[in-house]
C-alpha positions in Angstrom: 124.4 51.9 156.9 120.9 50.5 156.5 118.0 52.6 157.6 117.3 50.2 160.3 118.1 51.9 163.6 117.9 55.3 162.0 114.2 55.7 161.4 113.2 59.3 162.2 116.8 60.3 163.2 118.5 60.9 159.9 117.9 61.3 156.2 117.6 58.1 154.2 117.7 57.4 150.5 115.8 54.6 148.7 117.5 53.1 145.6 116.4 50.4 143.2 119.5 48.2 142.5 119.7 45.8 139.6 122.2 42.9 139.8 122.7 41.7 136.2 124.6 38.6 137.4 124.2 35.8 134.8 120.6 36.8 134.4 118.8 37.5 131.1 117.8 41.1 130.6 114.0 40.3 130.5 114.1 38.6 133.9 115.9 41.4 135.8 114.1 42.6 138.8 115.4 45.4 141.1 116.2 45.0 144.7 115.1 48.0 146.8 117.7 49.2 149.3 117.3 52.0 151.8 120.4 53.5 153.2 121.3 56.5 155.3 122.0 59.5 153.0 125.5 60.2 154.2 126.7 56.7 153.5 129.5 56.5 151.0 129.3 54.5 147.7 131.5 51.7 149.0 129.3 51.5 152.2 126.3 51.1 149.9 128.0 48.4 147.9 128.6 46.5 151.2 125.0 47.0 152.3 123.7 45.7 148.9 125.9 42.6 149.1 124.8 42.0 152.7 121.1 42.3 151.9 121.4 40.2 148.8 123.1 37.4 150.7 120.8 37.6 153.8 117.8 37.3 151.6 119.2 34.0 150.1 119.3 35.3 146.5 121.1 33.4 143.7 123.6 33.3 142.2 126.0 33.8 145.1 128.2 36.9 145.2 131.9 37.2 145.2 133.3 37.2 148.8 135.3 40.3 148.1 133.0 43.4 148.0 135.9 45.3 146.3 135.2 43.2 143.2 132.0 45.3 142.6 131.2 48.8 141.5 127.9 50.8 141.1 126.8 52.1 137.7 124.0 54.3 136.7 121.1 52.1 135.2 118.0 52.7 133.2 114.6 51.9 134.7 114.6 48.5 132.9 118.0 47.6 134.4 120.2 48.3 131.4 123.6 49.6 132.6 124.5 53.0 131.3 128.1 52.6 130.1 128.3 56.2 128.8 129.3 57.2 132.3 132.0 55.7 134.6 131.0 53.9 137.8 130.3 56.0 140.8 133.3 57.0 142.8 133.4 54.6 145.8 134.7 57.3 148.2 131.9 59.8 147.4 128.8 60.1 149.6 125.7 58.5 148.0 123.6 61.6 148.5 125.8 63.5 146.0 124.3 61.5 143.2 120.7 62.0 142.2 120.0 58.7 140.7 117.4 56.4 142.1 118.3 53.4 139.9 121.7 51.8 140.0 123.3 48.5 139.0 125.8 46.4 140.9 128.4 45.2 138.4 131.6 43.1 138.7 134.5 45.4 137.9 136.5 43.1 135.6 134.3 40.2 134.5 131.4 42.1 132.9 132.0 42.6 129.1 131.8 46.2 128.0 132.2 47.7 131.5 136.0 47.3 131.8 138.3 49.9 130.4 137.5 50.4 126.7 138.4 52.6 123.9 136.4 55.7 123.2 134.6 54.6 120.0 131.6 56.8 119.2 129.0 56.7 116.4 127.3 60.0 115.5 123.6 59.8 114.8 122.2 62.9 113.1 118.5 63.5 113.4 116.0 66.4 113.0 117.1 69.3 115.1 120.1 67.7 116.7 122.3 64.6 117.0 123.4 62.0 119.6 126.6 60.2 120.2 126.5 56.5 120.8 129.4 54.8 122.5 130.1 51.2 121.3 132.5 48.6 122.5 133.8 47.4 119.1 133.3 47.6 115.4 131.6 44.2 115.5 128.3 45.7 116.9 125.3 45.3 114.6 123.5 48.3 113.1 120.3 47.0 114.7 121.9 47.5 118.1 123.0 51.0 117.2 119.5 51.8 116.0 118.0 50.6 119.2 120.4 52.7 121.3 119.7 55.7 119.1 115.9 55.3 119.6 116.3 54.9 123.4 118.2 58.2 123.5 115.5 60.0 121.5 112.8 61.2 123.9 109.4 59.7 123.4 110.6 56.8 121.3 109.2 53.6 122.9 109.7 50.1 121.6 106.7 48.9 119.6 104.9 52.3 119.6 105.2 55.6 117.9 106.8 56.3 114.5 109.3 53.9 113.0 112.8 54.9 112.0 115.6 53.7 109.8 119.3 54.5 109.6 121.1 55.9 106.6 124.7 56.7 106.1 125.2 60.4 106.3 126.9 60.4 102.9 124.2 58.2 101.2 120.7 59.8 101.6 117.6 57.6 101.1 119.6 54.4 101.2 118.7 52.4 104.4 121.5 50.5 106.0 121.1 46.7 106.5 120.5 46.3 110.2 122.0 42.8 110.2 125.4 44.2 109.1 128.1 45.2 111.5 129.4 48.7 112.0 132.7 47.6 110.6 131.1 46.9 107.2 129.7 50.4 106.9 133.1 52.2 106.5 131.8 55.2 108.4 130.9 56.3 111.9 128.3 58.9 111.0 124.7 58.1 110.2 121.3 59.7 110.0 118.1 58.7 111.8 115.2 59.1 109.4 111.5 58.5 110.0 110.0 55.7 107.8 108.0 57.0 104.8 109.9 60.3 105.0 113.0 61.6 103.3 115.9 63.4 105.1 115.1 66.8 103.6 111.5 66.8 105.0 112.7 66.5 108.6 115.9 68.6 108.8 115.4 72.3 108.4 119.1 73.2 108.6 122.3 71.3 108.8 123.7 70.6 112.2 127.0 72.3 113.0 130.0 70.0 113.2 131.1 69.6 116.8 134.2 67.7 117.9 133.9 64.7 120.2 135.4 66.4 123.2 132.8 69.2 123.1 130.0 66.6 122.7 131.2 64.7 125.7 131.1 67.9 127.8 127.5 68.4 126.6 126.5 64.9 127.4 127.9 65.1 130.9 126.6 68.6 131.6 123.3 67.3 132.9 124.9 64.5 135.0 125.7 66.4 138.2 126.6 70.0 139.0 127.3 71.5 142.4 127.5 75.0 143.7 128.5 76.6 147.0 125.6 78.8 148.1 124.2 80.5 151.3 121.0 79.1 152.8 118.8 81.7 154.3 117.0 80.7 157.5 113.9 82.2 159.2 115.8 84.8 161.3 117.7 85.9 158.1 121.0 84.3 159.2 122.7 82.1 156.6 124.7 78.9 156.5 127.0 77.7 153.7 125.7 74.6 151.9 126.4 72.7 148.7 123.6 72.9 146.1 123.7 69.8 143.9 121.6 69.6 140.7 121.2 66.5 138.5 118.6 65.4 136.0 115.8 64.6 138.4 117.0 65.8 141.8 118.0 69.0 143.7 120.1 68.2 146.8 121.3 70.4 149.6 124.3 69.1 151.5 126.0 70.6 154.6 129.5 72.0 154.2 131.8 70.0 156.5 134.0 72.9 157.6 131.0 75.1 158.7 132.0 77.8 161.2 129.9 77.8 164.3 130.7 81.4 165.0 127.1 82.4 165.7 124.7 81.2 168.3 122.1 80.8 165.7 124.1 78.2 163.8 122.3 75.0 163.3 123.4 71.7 161.9 122.1 71.4 158.4 120.9 68.0 157.4 121.0 66.6 153.8 117.9 67.4 151.8 116.9 65.8 148.5 114.0 67.3 146.4 112.5 65.7 143.3 112.6 68.1 140.4 109.0 67.5 139.7 108.1 69.1 143.0 109.8 72.4 142.2 107.4 75.2 141.1 109.8 78.1 140.7 113.4 79.2 141.2 114.9 82.7 141.0 118.5 83.9 141.2 118.5 86.5 144.0 122.2 87.4 144.1 125.4 86.1 142.5 128.9 86.7 143.9 132.3 85.9 142.4 134.5 83.5 144.3 136.8 85.3 146.7 
């Protein structure tokens, strides 16, 4: 499932893979893996393990590849635990993520089955929902996660922020204290040297957690069955997949070859930054 032997004959996908195996976060470096686009997630896991071992990397991996799963990861290697691991039976081209992390299923703290414990962080013009593993997490960790969620907030640059209890305006929380000591799961993110009223023009509507989870996952991946128009105006059915940074066109496996103009559609992946315009020409209800 490596690109070796497939150069120029099939679509490939390059992925940066982090392996946070007993390595401190500041020393993590990704391993670049290039696979054929129609490989499944469990095939990619096997390829990652093979490449890691063949390159003589340390520490050594578990002999059983089924002990690992792939998670979405940030560009710095931090595993995104807001989403479950990728389905091992799905083709890798279904997912538009170029950075992943290989994680042990059961030994990595925080990545095993965990309760749905969320902290709501209100801010100007919106809010975010931070998932935590336990009530023992410090408020400093929650603040860092909240700032990472906020677009444009970079460590060591830009405006500084503090956390306040939603019920106690203008009283900063002690970042060394645990969430358990706060007796609440709702806080407000406020810019330093500002008060809450200066930033928020109107109160955010109360939205239940189930609705918020749908909102958070809505940009993850969506797919549509569409008709692809070719040069001679004949069409083929394809699946159009849209994620945060990719638009992907995948062939439909049960394509009917009833016309002599039918051609085999190859998987196509397009960076969102390369798209100039998109118009909806026609929409039909499912039959």
